N, C-alpha and C positions, 0 to 999 in steps of 0.2 A: 504494500500500500504506500503510495506516494503522498506527500503533503498536498499536492494538487488534487488528488482524488478525494482526500478527506475534506478539503475546503469545498470542492464541488458537491460532495455528498451533504455536507452541512448546509450549504446554500439551498439544495433541493429540500431538505428537511424543514428549513425555515420557511421556504416558499409554500410548501404544502400546509404547514401550520397556519400561515397567514390566510391561505385560501379557505381553509376549513373554518377558521374562527372569524373571518372577515364579515360575512353576512350578519351574524349575530351581533358583533360589535357595532356594525354600522346601524342596524336597527335600534340598538340601545342608545347610540349616540344621537340619532335623529330625535327619538322620543325624549331623551333627556334634555335636548335643546328646546324642544317645543314646550315641555313642562316648565323649564326654567324661564322662558319668555312669558308663559302664562302666569307664573308666580310673580314675576317682576311687574307685570301689568296690573294684576289684581291685588297685589300685596298680600296674598295668601301664602303663608310659609308653613304649610303642614308637612311634616317629615314623611308621612306615609304617601303623600301625593307624589313624591319623587321616586320611590322604590316600586310601587305596584305597577305603574304603567311600563317602567323599564323591564320588569320581570315578565310581564305579559308580552311585550314586544320581542324579547329574546326568545320566549317560548314559541311565539308565532313564527319567528324567523327559523327556529329549529325545525318546526313542523314543515314549513315550506321548502327549506333547503336541505333537509335530511337526505333525500335520495341522491342529490348531487354530491353532497359531502361524503356519503358512503362510497360513491363511485370514485371520487378523488382519492380517498384513503385506501380503497381496495386496489386501485391501479398502482399506487405507490408501493403498497405492501407486496403486490404481485411482482413488480419490477425488482424489489429488494430480494425476495426469495429466489427468483429466477437467476439473479446475478450473484448469488452466494459463491458459486465456484470461482467466479472472477475475483471476488473479494479476498479469498483465502490463498490465492496464488502468491 
């Protein structure tokens, strides 16, 4: 294993992680910004008002994007297992 291989493999791992986590983080970010603007405009600063919509948005994003996320993770895992003989040379 060369340092270039390890760096490339690490880059691919980080990329897959960002792809899988991205939709949920993006939904949470958008809902958090909307709730923050709503709180600033109405001056309602209820703590549960920030958490519950974000949790619901992340759950909805998980339900919507779960098949795609599983395909991304399965293809990465399949490539990883298929290339094991190349890794141990």
